[in-house]
N, CA, C and O atoms as a DFTB+ gen file, in Angstrom:
644 C
 N C O
     1  1      66.021      75.191     133.613
     2  2      65.578      76.347     134.362
     3  2      66.708      77.378     134.366
     4  3      67.871      77.019     134.545
     5  1      66.384      78.620     134.175
     6  2      67.367      79.694     134.112
     7  2      67.383      80.428     135.439
     8  3      66.333      80.688     136.027
     9  1      68.568      80.759     135.908
    10  2      68.696      81.507     137.162
    11  2      68.084      82.884     137.015
    12  3      68.023      83.442     135.919
    13  1      67.628      83.427     138.141
    14  2      67.040      84.772     138.119
    15  2      68.100      85.816     137.799
    16  3      67.870      86.698     136.972
    17  1      69.251      85.726     138.439
    18  2      70.306      86.716     138.209
    19  2      71.268      86.174     137.173
    20  3      71.945      85.172     137.406
    21  1      71.329      86.833     136.030
    22  2      72.154      86.325     134.946
    23  2      73.329      87.231     134.620
    24  3      74.048      86.956     133.659
    25  1      73.555      88.289     135.368
    26  2      74.636      89.219     135.039
    27  2      75.626      89.356     136.186
    28  3      76.045      90.466     136.515
    29  1      76.000      88.253     136.789
    30  2      76.937      88.303     137.896
    31  2      78.344      88.644     137.392
    32  3      78.629      88.567     136.197
    33  1      79.206      89.020     138.330
    34  2      80.608      89.284     137.977
    35  2      81.249      88.053     137.337
    36  3      82.028      88.173     136.392
    37  1      80.916      86.862     137.860
    38  2      81.441      85.622     137.273
    39  2      81.030      85.491     135.810
    40  3      81.831      85.102     134.961
    41  1      79.774      85.821     135.528
    42  2      79.298      85.726     134.146
    43  2      80.068      86.683     133.245
    44  3      80.429      86.330     132.123
    45  1      80.316      87.873     133.729
    46  2      81.052      88.859     132.922
    47  2      82.490      88.406     132.682
    48  3      83.024      88.597     131.589
    49  1      83.125      87.804     133.702
    50  2      84.484      87.264     133.514
    51  2      84.460      86.114     132.505
    52  3      85.355      85.993     131.668
    53  1      83.438      85.283     132.593
    54  2      83.313      84.170     131.648
    55  2      83.142      84.690     130.225
    56  3      83.762      84.175     129.295
    57  1      82.311      85.700     130.056
    58  2      82.097      86.267     128.720
    59  2      83.358      86.931     128.193
    60  3      83.631      86.879     126.994
    61  1      84.130      87.554     129.075
    62  2      85.414      88.136     128.660
    63  2      86.352      87.050     128.156
    64  3      87.055      87.233     127.162
    65  1      86.356      85.918     128.850
    66  2      87.195      84.793     128.425
    67  2      86.749      84.294     127.048
    68  3      87.585      83.986     126.198
    69  1      85.451      84.216     126.831
    70  2      84.931      83.787     125.531
    71  2      85.326      84.778     124.440
    72  3      85.765      84.376     123.363
    73  1      85.171      86.069     124.718
    74  2      85.537      87.094     123.720
    75  2      87.019      87.012     123.364
    76  3      87.397      87.169     122.203
    77  1      87.850      86.765     124.369
    78  2      89.296      86.642     124.126
    79  2      89.591      85.436     123.234
    80  3      90.410      85.527     122.319
    81  1      88.934      84.318     123.493
    82  2      89.127      83.128     122.662
    83  2      88.659      83.390     121.230
    84  3      89.320      82.984     120.275
    85  1      87.532      84.062     121.083
    86  2      87.019      84.413     119.751
    87  2      88.037      85.276     119.016
    88  3      88.289      85.080     117.827
    89  1      88.616      86.228     119.733
    90  2      89.628      87.116     119.140
    91  2      90.864      86.309     118.718
    92  3      91.375      86.485     117.612
    93  1      91.339      85.423     119.607
    94  2      92.523      84.610     119.295
    95  2      92.294      83.712     118.084
    96  3      93.203      83.498     117.282
    97  1      91.095      83.196     117.957
    98  2      90.780      82.311     116.832
    99  2      90.385      83.092     115.582
   100  3      90.073      82.511     114.542
   101  1      90.405      84.406     115.702
   102  2      90.050      85.298     114.596
   103  2      88.659      84.988     114.041
   104  3      88.438      84.960     112.831
   105  1      87.731      84.757     114.972
   106  2      86.342      84.530     114.599
   107  2      85.566      85.831     114.717
   108  3      86.013      86.784     115.355
   109  1      84.415      85.854     114.102
   110  2      83.549      87.020     114.181
   111  2      82.874      87.040     115.558
   112  3      82.356      86.021     116.015
   113  1      82.884      88.200     116.212
   114  2      82.192      88.322     117.486
   115  2      80.699      88.431     117.205
   116  3      80.253      89.375     116.553
   117  1      79.941      87.477     117.689
   118  2      78.528      87.368     117.338
   119  2      77.639      87.612     118.551
   120  3      77.869      87.047     119.620
   121  1      76.625      88.451     118.382
   122  2      75.666      88.694     119.462
   123  2      74.870      87.431     119.768
   124  3      74.515      87.183     120.921
   125  1      74.590      86.637     118.744
   126  2      73.853      85.391     118.956
   127  2      74.677      84.447     119.827
   128  3      74.148      83.849     120.765
   129  1      75.976      84.306     119.523
   130  2      76.847      83.438     120.317
   131  2      76.902      83.923     121.764
   132  3      76.887      83.118     122.695
   133  1      76.966      85.231     121.947
   134  2      77.020      85.771     123.304
   135  2      75.708      85.511     124.048
   136  3      75.725      85.232     125.247
   137  1      74.589      85.598     123.358
   138  2      73.300      85.286     124.003
   139  2      73.240      83.808     124.381
   140  3      72.713      83.448     125.434
   141  1      73.785      82.958     123.512
   142  2      73.838      81.524     123.817
   143  2      74.703      81.304     125.055
   144  3      74.329      80.543     125.947
   145  1      75.855      81.965     125.111
   146  2      76.749      81.833     126.266
   147  2      76.060      82.313     127.539
   148  3      76.136      81.646     128.570
   149  1      75.393      83.454     127.480
   150  2      74.681      83.978     128.662
   151  2      73.605      82.998     129.131
   152  3      73.424      82.783     130.330
   153  1      72.906      82.420     128.182
   154  2      71.863      81.454     128.514
   155  2      72.470      80.217     129.186
   156  3      71.944      79.735     130.190
   157  1      73.572      79.707     128.636
   158  2      74.236      78.537     129.217
   159  2      74.747      78.848     130.619
   160  3      74.614      78.026     131.525
   161  1      75.330      80.025     130.800
   162  2      75.837      80.414     132.120
   163  2      74.703      80.578     133.119
   164  3      74.879      80.328     134.311
   165  1      73.551      80.995     132.640
   166  2      72.419      81.231     133.523
   167  2      71.539      80.025     133.768
   168  3      70.606      80.082     134.569
   169  1      71.831      78.931     133.081
   170  2      70.992      77.741     133.217
   171  2      71.317      77.040     134.526
   172  3      72.481      76.756     134.805
   173  1      70.321      76.765     135.313
   174  2      70.500      76.079     136.598
   175  2      70.414      74.578     136.357
   176  3      69.363      74.074     135.961
   177  1      71.497      73.865     136.590
   178  2      71.493      72.421     136.394
   179  2      72.012      72.022     135.023
   180  3      72.685      72.800     134.346
   181  1      71.690      70.803     134.628
   182  2      72.166      70.244     133.369
   183  2      71.193      70.590     132.250
   184  3      69.986      70.688     132.470
   185  1      71.726      70.772     131.054
   186  2      70.882      71.175     129.930
   187  2      71.351      70.520     128.645
   188  3      72.500      70.095     128.518
   189  1      70.427      70.452     127.697
   190  2      70.738      69.968     126.355
   191  2      70.781      71.166     125.412
   192  3      70.383      72.272     125.776
   193  1      71.263      70.933     124.212
   194  2      71.249      71.970     123.176
   195  2      69.809      72.434     122.947
   196  3      69.548      73.627     122.795
   197  1      68.883      71.481     122.925
   198  2      67.472      71.807     122.701
   199  2      66.921      72.676     123.827
   200  3      66.124      73.581     123.576
   201  1      67.342      72.406     125.077
   202  2      66.902      73.235     126.211
   203  2      67.309      74.690     126.002
   204  3      66.497      75.599     126.170
   205  1      68.573      74.904     125.634
   206  2      69.052      76.275     125.418
   207  2      68.298      76.942     124.275
   208  3      67.900      78.102     124.387
   209  1      68.100      76.222     123.182
   210  2      67.390      76.799     122.032
   211  2      65.975      77.207     122.429
   212  3      65.497      78.267     122.023
   213  1      65.306      76.377     123.216
   214  2      63.944      76.669     123.656
   215  2      63.903      77.928     124.527
   216  3      63.039      78.785     124.336
   217  1      64.830      78.043     125.480
   218  2      64.876      79.215     126.361
   219  2      65.189      80.474     125.558
   220  3      64.590      81.525     125.784
   221  1      66.120      80.365     124.630
   222  2      66.488      81.524     123.806
   223  2      65.326      81.985     122.928
   224  3      65.071      83.182     122.802
   225  1      64.631      81.032     122.328
   226  2      63.467      81.413     121.501
   227  2      62.388      82.056     122.361
   228  3      61.765      83.035     121.948
   229  1      62.161      81.508     123.561
   230  2      61.163      82.091     124.473
   231  2      61.576      83.502     124.886
   232  3      60.728      84.344     125.181
   233  1      62.890      83.755     124.904
   234  2      63.411      85.075     125.248
   235  2      63.476      86.030     124.064
   236  3      64.004      87.135     124.188
   237  1      62.945      85.616     122.922
   238  2      62.860      86.518     121.784
   239  2      63.898      86.322     120.694
   240  3      63.870      87.039     119.693
   241  1      64.816      85.372     120.856
   242  2      65.829      85.128     119.822
   243  2      65.272      84.086     118.843
   244  3      65.497      82.887     119.002
   245  1      64.555      84.557     117.848
   246  2      63.817      83.668     116.938
   247  2      64.727      82.735     116.146
   248  3      64.322      81.622     115.812
   249  1      65.940      83.165     115.842
   250  2      66.828      82.320     115.030
   251  2      67.686      81.388     115.880
   252  3      68.714      80.901     115.409
   253  1      67.287      81.134     117.115
   254  2      68.034      80.217     117.992
   255  2      67.571      78.783     117.754
   256  3      66.879      78.195     118.584
   257  1      67.961      78.238     116.619
   258  2      67.642      76.852     116.305
   259  2      68.673      75.961     116.994
   260  3      69.788      76.411     117.258
   261  1      68.325      74.710     117.289
   262  2      69.300      73.813     117.906
   263  2      70.628      73.757     117.148
   264  3      71.683      73.670     117.776
   265  1      70.601      73.805     115.816
   266  2      71.854      73.760     115.041
   267  2      72.726      74.976     115.338
   268  3      73.950      74.860     115.400
   269  1      72.111      76.128     115.520
   270  2      72.856      77.351     115.846
   271  2      73.529      77.203     117.205
   272  3      74.700      77.541     117.374
   273  1      72.766      76.691     118.171
   274  2      73.304      76.486     119.522
   275  2      74.406      75.432     119.473
   276  3      75.472      75.613     120.062
   277  1      74.145      74.338     118.773
   278  2      75.100      73.229     118.687
   279  2      76.463      73.695     118.182
   280  3      77.496      73.254     118.686
   281  1      76.470      74.577     117.197
   282  2      77.742      75.055     116.643
   283  2      78.529      75.888     117.651
   284  3      79.745      76.022     117.512
   285  1      77.874      76.447     118.654
   286  2      78.565      77.258     119.664
   287  2      79.136      76.426     120.807
   288  3      80.035      76.881     121.515
   289  1      78.626      75.220     120.992
   290  2      79.012      74.395     122.146
   291  2      80.523      74.153     122.227
   292  3      81.091      74.361     123.299
   293  1      81.212      73.725     121.152
   294  2      82.659      73.483     121.280
   295  2      83.435      74.720     121.740
   296  3      84.374      74.602     122.528
   297  1      83.060      75.880     121.264
   298  2      83.742      77.111     121.656
   299  2      83.473      77.438     123.127
   300  3      84.381      77.866     123.840
   301  1      82.242      77.240     123.584
   302  2      81.912      77.477     124.996
   303  2      82.681      76.514     125.898
   304  3      83.096      76.883     126.996
   305  1      82.870      75.275     125.430
   306  2      83.649      74.312     126.215
   307  2      85.122      74.695     126.218
   308  3      85.772      74.656     127.263
   309  1      85.647      75.061     125.066
   310  2      87.060      75.440     124.981
   311  2      87.359      76.655     125.852
   312  3      88.445      76.758     126.423
   313  1      86.412      77.565     125.955
   314  2      86.589      78.755     126.792
   315  2      86.409      78.441     128.276
   316  3      86.662      79.295     129.125
   317  1      85.972      77.220     128.593
   318  2      85.807      76.824     129.988
   319  2      84.505      77.298     130.615
   320  3      84.374      77.299     131.839
   321  1      83.543      77.701     129.795
   322  2      82.264      78.164     130.327
   323  2      81.361      77.004     130.710
   324  3      80.662      77.055     131.722
   325  1      81.381      75.955     129.890
   326  2      80.542      74.783     130.142
   327  2      81.387      73.531     129.994
   328  3      82.506      73.573     129.482
   329  1      80.832      72.418     130.452
   330  2      81.492      71.126     130.295
   331  2      80.421      70.064     130.064
   332  3      79.257      70.269     130.410
   333  1      80.807      68.934     129.483
   334  2      79.831      67.859     129.311
   335  2      79.361      67.369     130.679
   336  3      80.130      67.352     131.640
   337  1      78.116      66.980     130.754
   338  2      77.556      66.382     131.970
   339  2      77.034      65.001     131.595
   340  3      76.666      64.767     130.444
   341  1      77.000      64.101     132.545
   342  2      76.520      62.760     132.222
   343  2      75.069      62.786     131.751
   344  3      74.275      63.627     132.174
   345  1      74.749      61.866     130.883
   346  2      73.370      61.678     130.433
   347  2      72.946      60.276     130.826
   348  3      73.758      59.350     130.821
   349  1      71.698      60.122     131.160
   350  2      71.177      58.806     131.502
   351  2      71.070      57.939     130.261
   352  3      71.343      58.398     129.152
   353  1      70.675      56.690     130.444
   354  2      70.569      55.770     129.314
   355  2      69.611      56.306     128.248
   356  3      68.467      56.648     128.551
   357  1      70.078      56.378     127.011
   358  2      69.249      56.827     125.903
   359  2      68.984      58.322     125.860
   360  3      68.224      58.784     125.010
   361  1      69.593      59.089     126.760
   362  2      69.367      60.537     126.789
   363  2      70.331      61.261     125.859
   364  3      71.401      60.755     125.521
   365  1      69.925      62.450     125.461
   366  2      70.744      63.337     124.642
   367  2      71.899      63.874     125.482
   368  3      71.774      63.993     126.701
   369  1      73.021      64.199     124.841
   370  2      74.167      64.789     125.542
   371  2      73.719      66.011     126.342
   372  3      72.973      66.856     125.848
   373  1      74.183      66.085     127.567
   374  2      73.876      67.210     128.449
   375  2      75.161      67.965     128.764
   376  3      76.266      67.439     128.630
   377  1      74.983      69.210     129.183
   378  2      76.096      70.081     129.551
   379  2      75.741      70.767     130.861
   380  3      74.590      70.751     131.298
   381  1      76.751      71.371     131.481
   382  2      76.527      72.154     132.691
   383  2      77.542      73.277     132.748
   384  3      78.596      73.225     132.113
   385  1      77.205      74.286     133.518
   386  2      78.111      75.405     133.708
   387  2      79.382      74.889     134.376
   388  3      79.313      74.081     135.302
   389  1      80.521      75.344     133.918
   390  2      81.801      74.993     134.530
   391  2      82.438      76.226     135.163
   392  3      83.020      76.138     136.244
   393  1      82.334      77.366     134.500
   394  2      83.010      78.583     134.951
   395  2      82.406      79.064     136.270
   396  3      81.194      79.243     136.386
   397  1      83.280      79.269     137.261
   398  2      82.842      79.822     138.536
   399  2      82.139      78.841     139.452
   400  3      81.611      79.239     140.491
   401  1      82.121      77.574     139.092
   402  2      81.482      76.555     139.937
   403  2      82.543      75.728     140.623
   404  3      83.622      75.499     140.077
   405  1      82.228      75.283     141.823
   406  2      83.111      74.349     142.506
   407  2      83.065      73.016     141.766
   408  3      82.033      72.615     141.229
   409  1      84.210      72.346     141.754
   410  2      84.288      71.052     141.082
   411  2      83.388      70.044     141.796
   412  3      83.240      70.082     143.017
   413  1      82.797      69.154     141.025
   414  2      82.003      68.065     141.580
   415  2      82.048      66.889     140.604
   416  3      82.434      67.030     139.444
   417  1      81.649      65.750     141.104
   418  2      81.577      64.544     140.290
   419  2      80.126      64.081     140.248
   420  3      79.254      64.721     140.836
   421  1      79.863      62.982     139.561
   422  2      78.482      62.544     139.356
   423  2      78.299      61.057     139.616
   424  3      79.186      60.245     139.350
   425  1      77.127      60.721     140.143
   426  2      76.613      59.359     140.186
   427  2      75.441      59.317     139.209
   428  3      74.593      60.209     139.223
   429  1      75.386      58.296     138.368
   430  2      74.315      58.190     137.376
   431  2      73.674      56.810     137.486
   432  3      74.362      55.790     137.443
   433  1      72.345      56.791     137.628
   434  2      71.627      55.518     137.639
   435  2      71.474      55.041     136.199
   436  3      70.961      55.764     135.345
   437  1      71.921      53.829     135.944
   438  2      71.865      53.283     134.587
   439  2      70.466      52.801     134.218
   440  3      70.210      52.465     133.061
   441  1      69.571      52.765     135.183
   442  2      68.185      52.341     134.905
   443  2      67.276      53.531     134.624
   444  3      66.627      53.580     133.580
   445  1      67.223      54.498     135.555
   446  2      66.255      55.599     135.425
   447  2      66.899      56.921     135.026
   448  3      66.199      57.880     134.700
   449  1      68.231      56.979     135.050
   450  2      68.917      58.207     134.662
   451  2      69.089      59.218     135.778
   452  3      69.590      60.317     135.540
   453  1      68.677      58.865     137.014
   454  2      68.855      59.807     138.126
   455  2      70.316      60.242     138.187
   456  3      71.228      59.433     138.015
   457  1      70.518      61.523     138.434
   458  2      71.859      62.096     138.463
   459  2      72.079      62.752     139.819
   460  3      71.270      63.572     140.253
   461  1      73.168      62.393     140.488
   462  2      73.508      62.974     141.786
   463  2      74.883      63.608     141.664
   464  3      75.837      62.958     141.236
   465  1      74.984      64.872     142.038
   466  2      76.283      65.546     142.082
   467  2      76.860      65.360     143.479
   468  3      76.142      65.452     144.474
   469  1      78.165      65.098     143.544
   470  2      78.807      64.959     144.850
   471  2      80.227      65.496     144.791
   472  3      80.815      65.636     143.718
   473  1      80.760      65.792     145.959
   474  2      82.155      66.215     146.075
   475  2      82.791      65.381     147.172
   476  3      82.253      65.287     148.275
   477  1      83.925      64.779     146.876
   478  2      84.643      63.961     147.843
   479  2      86.099      64.405     147.907
   480  3      86.875      64.112     146.998
   481  1      86.480      65.113     148.982
   482  2      87.887      65.511     149.122
   483  2      88.834      64.310     149.084
   484  3      89.938      64.405     148.548
   485  1      88.403      63.186     149.650
   486  2      89.230      61.977     149.654
   487  2      89.488      61.507     148.224
   488  3      90.619      61.171     147.871
   489  1      88.445      61.485     147.411
   490  2      88.584      61.070     146.015
   491  2      89.468      62.041     145.238
   492  3      90.278      61.620     144.413
   493  1      89.314      63.324     145.497
   494  2      90.141      64.330     144.812
   495  2      91.621      64.116     145.134
   496  3      92.465      64.168     144.240
   497  1      91.936      63.876     146.405
   498  2      93.330      63.625     146.798
   499  2      93.865      62.355     146.144
   500  3      95.007      62.326     145.685
   501  1      93.048      61.313     146.101
   502  2      93.462      60.054     145.481
   503  2      93.752      60.249     143.992
   504  3      94.728      59.705     143.476
   505  1      92.920      61.012     143.308
   506  2      93.146      61.277     141.883
   507  2      94.455      62.031     141.673
   508  3      95.207      61.730     140.747
   509  1      94.723      63.005     142.526
   510  2      95.991      63.748     142.450
   511  2      97.170      62.799     142.652
   512  3      98.170      62.880     141.939
   513  1      97.046      61.905     143.624
   514  2      98.117      60.950     143.920
   515  2      98.343      60.002     142.740
   516  3      99.485      59.723     142.374
   517  1      97.269      59.516     142.156
   518  2      97.383      58.618     141.000
   519  2      98.075      59.337     139.847
   520  3      98.984      58.786     139.226
   521  1      97.653      60.549     139.562
   522  2      98.276      61.322     138.474
   523  2      99.762      61.507     138.747
   524  3     100.589      61.324     137.853
   525  1     100.098      61.869     139.973
   526  2     101.502      62.093     140.349
   527  2     102.316      60.808     140.187
   528  3     103.446      60.841     139.699
   529  1     101.740      59.678     140.597
   530  2     102.437      58.390     140.482
   531  2     102.759      58.032     139.035
   532  3     103.718      57.305     138.773
   533  1     101.976      58.532     138.111
   534  2     102.205      58.267     136.693
   535  2     102.896      59.427     135.996
   536  3     102.992      59.453     134.769
   537  1     103.380      60.389     136.781
   538  2     104.123      61.501     136.214
   539  2     103.261      62.558     135.546
   540  3     103.740      63.306     134.694
   541  1     101.997      62.622     135.926
   542  2     101.085      63.615     135.350
   543  2     100.861      64.761     136.322
   544  3     100.844      64.576     137.539
   545  1     100.693      65.929     135.764
   546  2     100.238      67.081     136.533
   547  2      98.767      67.252     136.152
   548  3      98.454      67.702     135.050
   549  1      97.877      66.895     137.059
   550  2      96.447      66.881     136.774
   551  2      95.926      68.292     136.556
   552  3      96.095      69.162     137.410
   553  1      95.293      68.517     135.412
   554  2      94.711      69.823     135.081
   555  2      93.211      69.833     135.311
   556  3      92.655      70.810     135.812
   557  1      92.562      68.743     134.942
   558  2      91.116      68.638     135.138
   559  2      90.718      67.186     134.970
   560  3      91.516      66.349     134.549
   561  1      89.484      66.906     135.303
   562  2      88.950      65.569     135.075
   563  2      87.431      65.622     135.131
   564  3      86.843      66.543     135.697
   565  1      86.815      64.620     134.535
   566  2      85.380      64.393     134.651
   567  2      85.231      63.001     135.241
   568  3      85.709      62.022     134.668
   569  1      84.576      62.916     136.372
   570  2      84.438      61.635     137.053
   571  2      82.958      61.291     137.141
   572  3      82.152      62.067     137.654
   573  1      82.622      60.130     136.637
   574  2      81.226      59.697     136.587
   575  2      81.155      58.256     137.070
   576  3      81.796      57.370     136.505
   577  1      80.380      58.033     138.108
   578  2      80.167      56.684     138.623
   579  2      78.774      56.233     138.189
   580  3      77.795      56.952     138.385
   581  1      78.690      55.047     137.601
   582  2      77.399      54.537     137.114
   583  2      76.994      53.315     137.919
   584  3      77.825      52.481     138.276
   585  1      75.717      53.229     138.192
   586  2      75.183      52.098     138.942
   587  2      73.672      52.208     139.028
   588  3      73.045      52.935     138.257
   589  1      73.095      51.478     139.975
   590  2      71.646      51.476     140.156
   591  2      71.299      52.231     141.431
   592  3      71.841      51.943     142.499
   593  1      70.389      53.203     141.315
   594  2      69.985      54.000     142.484
   595  2      69.145      53.141     143.432
   596  3      68.708      52.048     143.070
   597  1      68.927      53.642     144.637
   598  2      68.185      52.879     145.640
   599  2      66.737      52.634     145.214
   600  3      66.191      51.568     145.497
   601  1      66.109      53.594     144.544
   602  2      64.716      53.401     144.096
   603  2      64.619      52.257     143.095
   604  3      63.732      51.410     143.201
   605  1      65.520      52.230     142.135
   606  2      65.506      51.151     141.138
   607  2      65.872      49.819     141.777
   608  3      65.321      48.783     141.405
   609  1      66.790      49.831     142.730
   610  2      67.168      48.601     143.432
   611  2      65.984      48.049     144.212
   612  3      65.741      46.842     144.210
   613  1      65.229      48.953     144.895
   614  2      64.037      48.518     145.640
   615  2      62.991      47.952     144.680
   616  3      62.367      46.932     144.970
   617  1      62.803      48.609     143.546
   618  2      61.831      48.134     142.556
   619  2      62.231      46.753     142.038
   620  3      61.374      45.895     141.825
   621  1      63.529      46.539     141.836
   622  2      64.012      45.226     141.397
   623  2      63.715      44.176     142.455
   624  3      63.289      43.065     142.138
   625  1      63.944      44.537     143.724
   626  2      63.690      43.612     144.831
   627  2      62.222      43.271     144.945
   628  3      61.872      42.123     145.218
   629  1      61.352      44.255     144.740
   630  2      59.911      44.036     144.839
   631  2      59.418      43.146     143.703
   632  3      58.555      42.293     143.911
   633  1      59.963      43.342     142.501
   634  2      59.503      42.544     141.359
   635  2      60.077      41.127     141.402
   636  3      59.505      40.207     140.818
   637  1      61.210      40.951     142.096
   638  2      61.823      39.626     142.178
   639  2      61.088      38.751     143.195
   640  3      61.142      37.523     143.123
   641  1      60.402      39.394     144.138
   642  2      59.763      38.659     145.233
   643  2      58.464      38.162     144.867
   644  3      57.797      37.522     145.679
């Protein structure tokens, strides 16, 4: 699902960061890549390459094939616009907006793929402490906890009885 407002100040700062990276890497500045970036920034929640391609084609970008989108993903990640998001069992790789979002972690059900975003100040402090104890200056992290959600656990209990 794409957000209604897609031209926020955050989006413009993110696109500036992408343009700067493109310039540093001496790549061609592409309108297609920028449309892909805008779509990724405007996507609400987690998305796949296929999701972005579908939204872009629906928006009139006929040459937005999954391969075209896929080739832009590493650059969007390097620019800090998006980051990998957990995928459920057997699911395609997912991504989510990173730029301008508060940090969060994920719980993933290994049975049904349910995904829960959470933020724990206690966990964040512990991670900082662990990094410091090992002589690291923590720059970023992706934290994913996997287990069985309550619905799947209840279903297991019902089928066992």
